[in-house]
N, CA, C and O atoms as a GROMACS GRO file, in nm:
protein
  532
    1MET      N    1   0.081  -0.126   0.011
    1MET     CA    2   0.012  -0.007   0.013
    1MET      C    3   0.097   0.126   0.012
    1MET      O    4   0.066   0.222  -0.059
    2ASN      N    5   0.186   0.124   0.079
    2ASN     CA    6   0.280   0.236   0.089
    2ASN      C    7   0.352   0.260  -0.048
    2ASN      O    8   0.386   0.372  -0.086
    3GLN      N    9   0.372   0.149  -0.115
    3GLN     CA   10   0.462   0.161  -0.231
    3GLN      C   11   0.361   0.233  -0.344
    3GLN      O   12   0.406   0.316  -0.424
    4TRP      N   13   0.237   0.198  -0.342
    4TRP     CA   14   0.146   0.256  -0.440
    4TRP      C   15   0.125   0.398  -0.413
    4TRP      O   16   0.129   0.484  -0.502
    5LEU      N   17   0.098   0.425  -0.272
    5LEU     CA   18   0.081   0.581  -0.248
    5LEU      C   19   0.221   0.666  -0.262
    5LEU      O   20   0.218   0.788  -0.277
    6LEU      N   21   0.331   0.600  -0.257
    6LEU     CA   22   0.452   0.677  -0.296
    6LEU      C   23   0.479   0.704  -0.444
    6LEU      O   24   0.533   0.805  -0.487
    7SER      N   25   0.426   0.582  -0.529
    7SER     CA   26   0.416   0.589  -0.683
    7SER      C   27   0.337   0.704  -0.726
    7SER      O   28   0.378   0.792  -0.802
    8PHE      N   29   0.217   0.699  -0.670
    8PHE     CA   30   0.108   0.778  -0.717
    8PHE      C   31   0.147   0.963  -0.671
    8PHE      O   32   0.111   1.060  -0.738
    9PHE      N   33   0.219   0.967  -0.551
    9PHE     CA   34   0.266   1.082  -0.525
    9PHE      C   35   0.366   1.134  -0.638
    9PHE      O   36   0.344   1.245  -0.686
   10LEU      N   37   0.472   1.063  -0.680
   10LEU     CA   38   0.577   1.078  -0.737
   10LEU      C   39   0.517   1.123  -0.892
   10LEU      O   40   0.567   1.213  -0.960
   11PHE      N   41   0.427   1.061  -0.923
   11PHE     CA   42   0.359   1.072  -1.069
   11PHE      C   43   0.293   1.217  -1.046
   11PHE      O   44   0.306   1.302  -1.134
   12LEU      N   45   0.231   1.239  -0.945
   12LEU     CA   46   0.151   1.370  -0.949
   12LEU      C   47   0.256   1.492  -0.941
   12LEU      O   48   0.219   1.600  -0.986
   13VAL      N   49   0.386   1.479  -0.885
   13VAL     CA   50   0.466   1.566  -0.866
   13VAL      C   51   0.538   1.594  -1.017
   13VAL      O   52   0.567   1.705  -1.062
   14CYS      N   53   0.559   1.458  -1.085
   14CYS     CA   54   0.603   1.477  -1.226
   14CYS      C   55   0.507   1.562  -1.306
   14CYS      O   56   0.545   1.656  -1.375
   15VAL      N   57   0.375   1.523  -1.293
   15VAL     CA   58   0.294   1.598  -1.392
   15VAL      C   59   0.275   1.729  -1.342
   15VAL      O   60   0.239   1.803  -1.433
   16CYS      N   61   0.285   1.785  -1.238
   16CYS     CA   62   0.276   1.920  -1.193
   16CYS      C   63   0.378   2.002  -1.238
   16CYS      O   64   0.365   2.117  -1.278
   17ALA      N   65   0.498   1.927  -1.230
   17ALA     CA   66   0.620   1.991  -1.260
   17ALA      C   67   0.634   2.005  -1.425
   17ALA      O   68   0.717   2.088  -1.461
   18HIS      N   69   0.572   1.944  -1.515
   18HIS     CA   70   0.568   1.943  -1.653
   18HIS      C   71   0.479   2.048  -1.725
   18HIS      O   72   0.498   2.099  -1.835
   19THR      N   73   0.369   2.071  -1.627
   19THR     CA   74   0.263   2.179  -1.699
   19THR      C   75   0.310   2.286  -1.716
   19THR      O   76   0.415   2.308  -1.656
   20GLN      N   77   0.267   2.369  -1.782
   20GLN     CA   78   0.317   2.486  -1.832
   20GLN      C   79   0.225   2.619  -1.777
   20GLN      O   80   0.108   2.619  -1.816
   21LYS      N   81   0.259   2.710  -1.707
   21LYS     CA   82   0.196   2.836  -1.693
   21LYS      C   83   0.183   2.912  -1.817
   21LYS      O   84   0.270   2.928  -1.903
   22PRO      N   85   0.019   2.971  -1.815
   22PRO     CA   86   0.022   3.046  -1.934
   22PRO      C   87   0.098   3.182  -1.934
   22PRO      O   88   0.151   3.234  -1.836
   23LEU      N   89   0.097   3.224  -2.043
   23LEU     CA   90   0.168   3.344  -2.070
   23LEU      C   91   0.089   3.443  -1.983
   23LEU      O   92  -0.027   3.416  -1.950
   24LYS      N   93   0.160   3.577  -1.938
   24LYS     CA   94   0.108   3.692  -1.868
   24LYS      C   95   0.020   3.732  -1.978
   24LYS      O   96   0.057   3.726  -2.095
   25LYS      N   97  -0.105   3.775  -1.941
   25LYS     CA   98  -0.193   3.891  -1.982
   25LYS      C   99  -0.146   3.974  -2.089
   25LYS      O  100  -0.184   3.969  -2.206
   26LYS      N  101  -0.057   4.052  -2.038
   26LYS     CA  102  -0.009   4.159  -2.127
   26LYS      C  103   0.065   4.134  -2.249
   26LYS      O  104   0.088   4.218  -2.336
   27TYR      N  105   0.111   3.980  -2.249
   27TYR     CA  106   0.165   3.938  -2.377
   27TYR      C  107   0.060   3.888  -2.493
   27TYR      O  108   0.081   3.896  -2.615
   28LEU      N  109  -0.057   3.834  -2.428
   28LEU     CA  110  -0.150   3.808  -2.515
   28LEU      C  111  -0.222   3.894  -2.601
   28LEU      O  112  -0.238   4.008  -2.556
   29GLY      N  113  -0.270   3.872  -2.710
   29GLY     CA  114  -0.352   3.942  -2.780
   29GLY      C  115  -0.330   3.918  -2.938
   29GLY      O  116  -0.291   3.808  -2.978
   30ILE      N  117  -0.353   4.015  -3.020
   30ILE     CA  118  -0.321   3.999  -3.190
   30ILE      C  119  -0.206   4.076  -3.218
   30ILE      O  120  -0.194   4.195  -3.187
   31TYR      N  121  -0.096   3.988  -3.296
   31TYR     CA  122   0.020   4.048  -3.353
   31TYR      C  123   0.000   4.024  -3.531
   31TYR      O  124  -0.024   3.920  -3.592
   32GLN      N  125   0.016   4.141  -3.573
   32GLN     CA  126  -0.012   4.142  -3.721
   32GLN      C  127   0.115   4.194  -3.791
   32GLN      O  128   0.196   4.264  -3.731
   33GLY      N  129   0.132   4.155  -3.933
   33GLY     CA  130   0.266   4.167  -4.015
   33GLY      C  131   0.241   4.141  -4.129
   33GLY      O  132   0.126   4.106  -4.158
   34ILE      N  133   0.349   4.152  -4.232
   34ILE     CA  134   0.342   4.106  -4.383
   34ILE      C  135   0.464   4.027  -4.396
   34ILE      O  136   0.571   4.061  -4.346
   35ILE      N  137   0.444   3.910  -4.471
   35ILE     CA  138   0.568   3.826  -4.506
   35ILE      C  139   0.590   3.899  -4.662
   35ILE      O  140   0.501   3.893  -4.748
   36VAL      N  141   0.714   3.964  -4.684
   36VAL     CA  142   0.733   4.009  -4.800
   36VAL      C  143   0.742   3.918  -4.905
   36VAL      O  144   0.759   3.798  -4.885
   37GLY      N  145   0.727   3.981  -5.047
   37GLY     CA  146   0.736   3.865  -5.135
   37GLY      C  147   0.883   3.807  -5.166
   37GLY      O  148   0.982   3.875  -5.136
   38TYR      N  149   0.894   3.696  -5.220
   38TYR     CA  150   1.008   3.614  -5.257
   38TYR      C  151   0.987   3.528  -5.356
   38TYR      O  152   0.874   3.510  -5.400
   39LYS      N  153   1.100   3.461  -5.405
   39LYS     CA  154   1.116   3.380  -5.525
   39LYS      C  155   1.146   3.238  -5.477
   39LYS      O  156   1.230   3.222  -5.389
   40ILE      N  157   1.079   3.134  -5.532
   40ILE     CA  158   1.097   2.994  -5.516
   40ILE      C  159   1.159   2.940  -5.654
   40ILE      O  160   1.119   2.954  -5.770
   41ASN      N  161   1.269   2.873  -5.602
   41ASN     CA  162   1.332   2.796  -5.750
   41ASN      C  163   1.261   2.684  -5.758
   41ASN      O  164   1.252   2.616  -5.655
   42THR      N  165   1.208   2.645  -5.858
   42THR     CA  166   1.153   2.513  -5.895
   42THR      C  167   1.268   2.408  -5.942
   42THR      O  168   1.255   2.285  -5.946
   43GLY      N  169   1.366   2.472  -5.972
   43GLY     CA  170   1.484   2.362  -6.048
   43GLY      C  171   1.487   2.434  -6.197
   43GLY      O  172   1.593   2.472  -6.246
   44ALA      N  173   1.358   2.449  -6.264
   44ALA     CA  174   1.360   2.483  -6.419
   44ALA      C  175   1.332   2.628  -6.403
   44ALA      O  176   1.352   2.696  -6.504
   45GLN      N  177   1.288   2.691  -6.292
   45GLN     CA  178   1.253   2.841  -6.326
   45GLN      C  179   1.221   2.904  -6.177
   45GLN      O  180   1.200   2.833  -6.079
   46PHE      N  181   1.222   3.035  -6.175
   46PHE     CA  182   1.171   3.082  -6.047
   46PHE      C  183   1.035   3.168  -6.059
   46PHE      O  184   1.007   3.258  -6.138
   47ILE      N  185   0.962   3.112  -5.959
   47ILE     CA  186   0.837   3.164  -5.951
   47ILE      C  187   0.828   3.254  -5.827
   47ILE      O  188   0.877   3.227  -5.717
   48ASP      N  189   0.748   3.380  -5.863
   48ASP     CA  190   0.751   3.493  -5.767
   48ASP      C  191   0.628   3.482  -5.661
   48ASP      O  192   0.515   3.451  -5.700
   49VAL      N  193   0.654   3.508  -5.538
   49VAL     CA  194   0.540   3.497  -5.449
   49VAL      C  195   0.512   3.601  -5.385
   49VAL      O  196   0.587   3.638  -5.294
   50ALA      N  197   0.405   3.668  -5.417
   50ALA     CA  198   0.366   3.794  -5.369
   50ALA      C  199   0.358   3.818  -5.227
   50ALA      O  200   0.340   3.718  -5.158
   51GLU      N  201   0.367   3.927  -5.170
   51GLU     CA  202   0.353   3.944  -5.038
   51GLU      C  203   0.215   3.923  -4.949
   51GLU      O  204   0.112   3.966  -5.001
   52THR      N  205   0.208   3.869  -4.837
   52THR     CA  206   0.105   3.842  -4.788
   52THR      C  207   0.080   3.872  -4.632
   52THR      O  208   0.177   3.891  -4.558
   53ASP      N  209  -0.062   3.876  -4.578
   53ASP     CA  210  -0.032   3.931  -4.448
   53ASP      C  211  -0.037   3.792  -4.364
   53ASP      O  212  -0.082   3.686  -4.406
   54ILE      N  213   0.016   3.817  -4.240
   54ILE     CA  214   0.023   3.726  -4.150
   54ILE      C  215  -0.037   3.768  -4.028
   54ILE      O  216  -0.026   3.889  -4.008
   55LYS      N  217  -0.108   3.691  -3.923
   55LYS     CA  218  -0.173   3.717  -3.823
   55LYS      C  219  -0.168   3.617  -3.715
   55LYS      O  220  -0.202   3.500  -3.738
   56VAL      N  221  -0.119   3.664  -3.574
   56VAL     CA  222  -0.116   3.543  -3.471
   56VAL      C  223  -0.202   3.610  -3.365
   56VAL      O  224  -0.169   3.720  -3.320
   57ASP      N  225  -0.310   3.547  -3.323
   57ASP     CA  226  -0.384   3.577  -3.220
   57ASP      C  227  -0.337   3.493  -3.090
   57ASP      O  228  -0.369   3.375  -3.078
   58LEU      N  229  -0.265   3.555  -3.002
   58LEU     CA  230  -0.183   3.466  -2.896
   58LEU      C  231  -0.291   3.473  -2.777
   58LEU      O  232  -0.318   3.580  -2.722
   59ARG      N  233  -0.350   3.350  -2.742
   59ARG     CA  234  -0.433   3.345  -2.618
   59ARG      C  235  -0.354   3.255  -2.514
   59ARG      O  236  -0.241   3.210  -2.526
   60LYS      N  237  -0.439   3.241  -2.412
   60LYS     CA  238  -0.373   3.162  -2.293
   60LYS      C  239  -0.329   3.026  -2.317
   60LYS      O  240  -0.214   2.988  -2.294
   61THR      N  241  -0.415   2.955  -2.361
   61THR     CA  242  -0.406   2.794  -2.432
   61THR      C  243  -0.366   2.754  -2.548
   61THR      O  244  -0.308   2.648  -2.567
   62ASP      N  245  -0.402   2.854  -2.652
   62ASP     CA  246  -0.386   2.835  -2.778
   62ASP      C  247  -0.356   2.940  -2.860
   62ASP      O  248  -0.336   3.049  -2.807
   63LEU      N  249  -0.347   2.928  -2.985
   63LEU     CA  250  -0.310   3.052  -3.081
   63LEU      C  251  -0.403   3.052  -3.198
   63LEU      O  252  -0.449   2.941  -3.226
   64LEU      N  253  -0.441   3.154  -3.272
   64LEU     CA  254  -0.488   3.136  -3.408
   64LEU      C  255  -0.370   3.175  -3.500
   64LEU      O  256  -0.308   3.278  -3.475
   65PHE      N  257  -0.336   3.101  -3.603
   65PHE     CA  258  -0.217   3.143  -3.699
   65PHE      C  259  -0.289   3.148  -3.831
   65PHE      O  260  -0.361   3.060  -3.878
   66LYS      N  261  -0.260   3.264  -3.882
   66LYS     CA  262  -0.341   3.292  -4.010
   66LYS      C  263  -0.233   3.369  -4.122
   66LYS      O  264  -0.186   3.481  -4.100
   67ILE      N  265  -0.212   3.314  -4.206
   67ILE     CA  266  -0.137   3.350  -4.327
   67ILE      C  267  -0.231   3.372  -4.453
   67ILE      O  268  -0.275   3.269  -4.503
   68GLY      N  269  -0.264   3.485  -4.506
   68GLY     CA  270  -0.344   3.508  -4.629
   68GLY      C  271  -0.488   3.474  -4.592
   68GLY      O  272  -0.552   3.545  -4.514
   69ARG      N  273  -0.542   3.357  -4.654
   69ARG     CA  274  -0.683   3.322  -4.624
   69ARG      C  275  -0.667   3.190  -4.553
   69ARG      O  276  -0.772   3.134  -4.521
   70ASN      N  277  -0.536   3.119  -4.517
   70ASN     CA  278  -0.536   3.020  -4.459
   70ASN      C  279  -0.510   3.032  -4.308
   70ASN      O  280  -0.409   3.090  -4.266
   71GLU      N  281  -0.611   2.970  -4.216
   71GLU     CA  282  -0.592   2.987  -4.072
   71GLU      C  283  -0.601   2.864  -3.996
   71GLU      O  284  -0.661   2.770  -4.047
   72MET      N  285  -0.554   2.853  -3.889
   72MET     CA  286  -0.570   2.742  -3.781
   72MET      C  287  -0.551   2.785  -3.655
   72MET      O  288  -0.510   2.899  -3.631
   73ILE      N  289  -0.581   2.686  -3.549
   73ILE     CA  290  -0.598   2.689  -3.425
   73ILE      C  291  -0.519   2.606  -3.372
   73ILE      O  292  -0.544   2.492  -3.412
   74THR      N  293  -0.419   2.610  -3.287
   74THR     CA  294  -0.342   2.508  -3.232
   74THR      C  295  -0.281   2.545  -3.096
   74THR      O  296  -0.274   2.665  -3.070
   75ASN      N  297  -0.240   2.462  -3.013
   75ASN     CA  298  -0.162   2.465  -2.896
   75ASN      C  299  -0.025   2.504  -2.893
   75ASN      O  300   0.033   2.474  -2.997
   76TYR      N  301   0.040   2.556  -2.813
   76TYR     CA  302   0.179   2.606  -2.818
   76TYR      C  303   0.233   2.588  -2.687
   76TYR      O  304   0.177   2.594  -2.577
   77THR      N  305   0.367   2.561  -2.721
   77THR     CA  306   0.465   2.582  -2.598
   77THR      C  307   0.559   2.688  -2.589
   77THR      O  308   0.604   2.729  -2.696
   78TYR      N  309   0.600   2.742  -2.479
   78TYR     CA  310   0.693   2.862  -2.480
   78TYR      C  311   0.807   2.860  -2.388
   78TYR      O  312   0.788   2.818  -2.274
   79GLU      N  313   0.916   2.897  -2.421
   79GLU     CA  314   1.029   2.882  -2.321
   79GLU      C  315   1.088   3.046  -2.312
   79GLU      O  316   1.074   3.132  -2.400
   80LYS      N  317   1.149   3.058  -2.196
   80LYS     CA  318   1.219   3.182  -2.186
   80LYS      C  319   1.357   3.190  -2.231
   80LYS      O  320   1.439   3.134  -2.158
   81LYS      N  321   1.404   3.250  -2.343
   81LYS     CA  322   1.533   3.259  -2.391
   81LYS      C  323   1.619   3.344  -2.308
   81LYS      O  324   1.726   3.298  -2.268
   82ASP      N  325   1.571   3.494  -2.271
   82ASP     CA  326   1.640   3.566  -2.181
   82ASP      C  327   1.549   3.642  -2.120
   82ASP      O  328   1.427   3.629  -2.128
   83LYS      N  329   1.633   3.754  -2.036
   83LYS     CA  330   1.507   3.831  -1.956
   83LYS      C  331   1.405   3.908  -2.068
   83LYS      O  332   1.293   3.936  -2.027
   84LYS      N  333   1.438   3.940  -2.195
   84LYS     CA  334   1.345   4.015  -2.286
   84LYS      C  335   1.305   3.940  -2.380
   84LYS      O  336   1.256   3.999  -2.476
   85THR      N  337   1.311   3.785  -2.386
   85THR     CA  338   1.264   3.719  -2.518
   85THR      C  339   1.187   3.608  -2.483
   85THR      O  340   1.236   3.530  -2.401
   86PHE      N  341   1.077   3.585  -2.530
   86PHE     CA  342   1.006   3.411  -2.508
   86PHE      C  343   1.008   3.360  -2.670
   86PHE      O  344   0.978   3.427  -2.769
   87ILE      N  345   1.050   3.231  -2.664
   87ILE     CA  346   1.028   3.147  -2.799
   87ILE      C  347   0.927   3.062  -2.776
   87ILE      O  348   0.924   2.982  -2.682
   88ILE      N  349   0.834   3.078  -2.869
   88ILE     CA  350   0.712   3.022  -2.891
   88ILE      C  351   0.700   2.934  -3.001
   88ILE      O  352   0.708   2.974  -3.117
   89ARG      N  353   0.677   2.776  -2.961
   89ARG     CA  354   0.658   2.680  -3.077
   89ARG      C  355   0.541   2.630  -3.086
   89ARG      O  356   0.464   2.624  -2.989
   90PHE      N  357   0.511   2.589  -3.206
   90PHE     CA  358   0.374   2.491  -3.260
   90PHE      C  359   0.385   2.441  -3.374
   90PHE      O  360   0.452   2.484  -3.468
   91ILE      N  361   0.315   2.344  -3.372
   91ILE     CA  362   0.315   2.248  -3.491
   91ILE      C  363   0.216   2.274  -3.594
   91ILE      O  364   0.100   2.277  -3.552
   92ARG      N  365   0.231   2.292  -3.703
   92ARG     CA  366   0.129   2.310  -3.808
   92ARG      C  367   0.035   2.174  -3.839
   92ARG      O  368   0.089   2.075  -3.887
   93ASP      N  369  -0.077   2.174  -3.816
   93ASP     CA  370  -0.152   2.060  -3.827
   93ASP      C  371  -0.151   1.990  -3.975
   93ASP      O  372  -0.154   1.868  -3.993
   94VAL      N  373  -0.148   2.089  -4.079
   94VAL     CA  374  -0.160   2.034  -4.219
   94VAL      C  375  -0.022   1.968  -4.267
   94VAL      O  376  -0.022   1.870  -4.342
   95ASP      N  377   0.100   2.029  -4.220
   95ASP     CA  378   0.215   1.954  -4.288
   95ASP      C  379   0.306   1.890  -4.175
   95ASP      O  380   0.401   1.820  -4.210
   96GLN      N  381   0.276   1.914  -4.029
   96GLN     CA  382   0.358   1.883  -3.923
   96GLN      C  383   0.489   1.949  -3.921
   96GLN      O  384   0.588   1.889  -3.880
   97THR      N  385   0.494   2.083  -3.968
   97THR     CA  386   0.616   2.157  -3.970
   97THR      C  387   0.610   2.226  -3.858
   97THR      O  388   0.499   2.266  -3.822
   98GLN      N  389   0.733   2.258  -3.774
   98GLN     CA  390   0.739   2.316  -3.672
   98GLN      C  391   0.717   2.472  -3.692
   98GLN      O  392   0.754   2.512  -3.802
   99GLU      N  393   0.674   2.550  -3.624
   99GLU     CA  394   0.696   2.711  -3.628
   99GLU      C  395   0.747   2.777  -3.516
   99GLU      O  396   0.706   2.740  -3.406
  100VAL      N  397   0.826   2.863  -3.521
  100VAL     CA  398   0.886   2.929  -3.436
  100VAL      C  399   0.849   3.093  -3.426
  100VAL      O  400   0.853   3.160  -3.529
  101LEU      N  401   0.821   3.143  -3.322
  101LEU     CA  402   0.791   3.282  -3.303
  101LEU      C  403   0.874   3.327  -3.189
  101LEU      O  404   0.891   3.269  -3.081
  102ILE      N  405   0.928   3.448  -3.232
  102ILE     CA  406   1.022   3.521  -3.114
  102ILE      C  407   0.940   3.637  -3.047
  102ILE      O  408   0.910   3.736  -3.114
  103LEU      N  409   0.913   3.628  -2.948
  103LEU     CA  410   0.833   3.751  -2.883
  103LEU      C  411   0.938   3.836  -2.810
  103LEU      O  412   1.017   3.774  -2.739
  104ASN      N  413   0.949   3.962  -2.816
  104ASN     CA  414   1.018   4.047  -2.739
  104ASN      C  415   0.911   4.119  -2.645
  104ASN      O  416   0.812   4.185  -2.675
  105LYS      N  417   0.972   4.077  -2.506
  105LYS     CA  418   0.860   4.124  -2.401
  105LYS      C  419   0.856   4.268  -2.390
  105LYS      O  420   0.746   4.308  -2.351
  106LYS      N  421   0.934   4.353  -2.410
  106LYS     CA  422   0.976   4.488  -2.391
  106LYS      C  423   0.885   4.570  -2.500
  106LYS      O  424   0.786   4.638  -2.472
  107THR      N  425   0.939   4.547  -2.630
  107THR     CA  426   0.869   4.637  -2.736
  107THR      C  427   0.739   4.552  -2.773
  107THR      O  428   0.657   4.624  -2.830
  108LYS      N  429   0.699   4.425  -2.759
  108LYS     CA  430   0.593   4.348  -2.781
  108LYS      C  431   0.596   4.321  -2.931
  108LYS      O  432   0.489   4.299  -2.987
  109GLU      N  433   0.695   4.319  -2.990
  109GLU     CA  434   0.709   4.268  -3.133
  109GLU      C  435   0.745   4.119  -3.132
  109GLU      O  436   0.811   4.059  -3.046
  110MET      N  437   0.687   4.068  -3.250
  110MET     CA  438   0.732   3.910  -3.284
  110MET      C  439   0.789   3.886  -3.386
  110MET      O  440   0.746   3.951  -3.482
  111ILE      N  441   0.867   3.822  -3.406
  111ILE     CA  442   0.935   3.762  -3.521
  111ILE      C  443   0.906   3.624  -3.569
  111ILE      O  444   0.945   3.528  -3.502
  112ARG      N  445   0.839   3.607  -3.684
  112ARG     CA  446   0.824   3.476  -3.706
  112ARG      C  447   0.914   3.408  -3.788
  112ARG      O  448   0.907   3.452  -3.903
  113GLU      N  449   1.001   3.313  -3.774
  113GLU     CA  450   1.104   3.263  -3.842
  113GLU      C  451   1.046   3.208  -3.980
  113GLU      O  452   0.939   3.148  -3.970
  114GLY      N  453   1.092   3.218  -4.083
  114GLY     CA  454   1.010   3.192  -4.204
  114GLY      C  455   1.068   3.039  -4.236
  114GLY      O  456   1.187   3.006  -4.230
  115VAL      N  457   0.953   2.951  -4.272
  115VAL     CA  458   0.998   2.822  -4.323
  115VAL      C  459   1.045   2.843  -4.467
  115VAL      O  460   0.990   2.919  -4.548
  116ASN      N  461   1.153   2.768  -4.491
  116ASN     CA  462   1.225   2.778  -4.598
  116ASN      C  463   1.140   2.748  -4.733
  116ASN      O  464   1.073   2.646  -4.751
  117PRO      N  465   1.156   2.866  -4.834
  117PRO     CA  466   1.220   2.965  -4.853
  117PRO      C  467   1.151   3.097  -4.805
  117PRO      O  468   1.193   3.205  -4.847
  118GLN      N  469   1.049   3.089  -4.721
  118GLN     CA  470   1.004   3.214  -4.682
  118GLN      C  471   1.096   3.302  -4.600
  118GLN      O  472   1.175   3.252  -4.520
  119PRO      N  473   1.085   3.447  -4.621
  119PRO     CA  474   1.165   3.516  -4.538
  119PRO      C  475   1.078   3.542  -4.389
  119PRO      O  476   0.959   3.517  -4.369
  120ASN      N  477   1.172   3.597  -4.300
  120ASN     CA  478   1.122   3.606  -4.157
  120ASN      C  479   1.037   3.724  -4.184
  120ASN      O  480   1.056   3.791  -4.285
  121ALA      N  481   0.931   3.758  -4.087
  121ALA     CA  482   0.820   3.844  -4.082
  121ALA      C  483   0.825   3.903  -3.947
  121ALA      O  484   0.850   3.832  -3.850
  122LYS      N  485   0.802   4.033  -3.936
  122LYS     CA  486   0.793   4.106  -3.816
  122LYS      C  487   0.671   4.135  -3.792
  122LYS      O  488   0.613   4.194  -3.884
  123LEU      N  489   0.602   4.109  -3.686
  123LEU     CA  490   0.463   4.137  -3.653
  123LEU      C  491   0.466   4.233  -3.531
  123LEU      O  492   0.557   4.229  -3.448
  124PHE      N  493   0.367   4.316  -3.526
  124PHE     CA  494   0.362   4.428  -3.423
  124PHE      C  495   0.224   4.402  -3.359
  124PHE      O  496   0.128   4.372  -3.430
  125LYS      N  497   0.215   4.413  -3.235
  125LYS     CA  498   0.089   4.403  -3.141
  125LYS      C  499  -0.011   4.499  -3.164
  125LYS      O  500   0.007   4.620  -3.145
  126ALA      N  501  -0.136   4.440  -3.213
  126ALA     CA  502  -0.245   4.546  -3.257
  126ALA      C  503  -0.279   4.617  -3.103
  126ALA      O  504  -0.262   4.563  -2.994
  127LYS      N  505  -0.330   4.747  -3.128
  127LYS     CA  506  -0.375   4.820  -3.022
  127LYS      C  507  -0.514   4.784  -3.009
  127LYS      O  508  -0.587   4.750  -3.103
  128LYS      N  509  -0.552   4.792  -2.873
  128LYS     CA  510  -0.706   4.745  -2.835
  128LYS      C  511  -0.779   4.891  -2.875
  128LYS      O  512  -0.740   5.005  -2.848
  129LYS      N  513  -0.886   4.852  -2.940
  129LYS     CA  514  -1.004   4.965  -2.979
  129LYS      C  515  -1.057   5.008  -2.827
  129LYS      O  516  -1.078   4.941  -2.725
  130SER      N  517  -1.069   5.134  -2.854
  130SER     CA  518  -1.108   5.224  -2.743
  130SER      C  519  -1.275   5.156  -2.729
  130SER      O  520  -1.341   5.119  -2.826
  131ARG      N  521  -1.321   5.149  -2.582
  131ARG     CA  522  -1.441   5.106  -2.572
  131ARG      C  523  -1.544   5.221  -2.541
  131ARG      O  524  -1.528   5.304  -2.451
  132ARG      N  525  -1.648   5.216  -2.625
  132ARG     CA  526  -1.737   5.338  -2.609
  132ARG      C  527  -1.876   5.311  -2.537
  132ARG      O  528  -1.945   5.242  -2.612
  133LEU      N  529  -1.937   5.340  -2.426
  133LEU     CA  530  -2.038   5.312  -2.366
  133LEU      C  531  -2.154   5.362  -2.416
  133LEU      O  532  -2.262   5.338  -2.361
   0.00000   0.00000   0.00000
């Protein structure tokens, strides 16, 4: 009986240690930017890709990720890189590619590391609309 109780207690400690606290409310919100146009080399020719809008709605437990007309909602994890920076990671459901977002806590700017051949994109936190009564 004591062995079972000890095992259960250790299991609870491990589970609690691995759960992640949500980001603070001041970092949550909508970040918007533009992925600048770029070229793709198909081997036979270069194809121009036009610039497109990018939007990240960072929430407590998940995020909405939107590029152009494509959007998805997924869970994320984050880690503190240093005092000023969070690294946010998530997996795109469509192709299982890992996306990396770097959030500067002081400026509230986000860098989305482009998946090859896309360039990196800088996103800015959208300001809250004023509420009128």
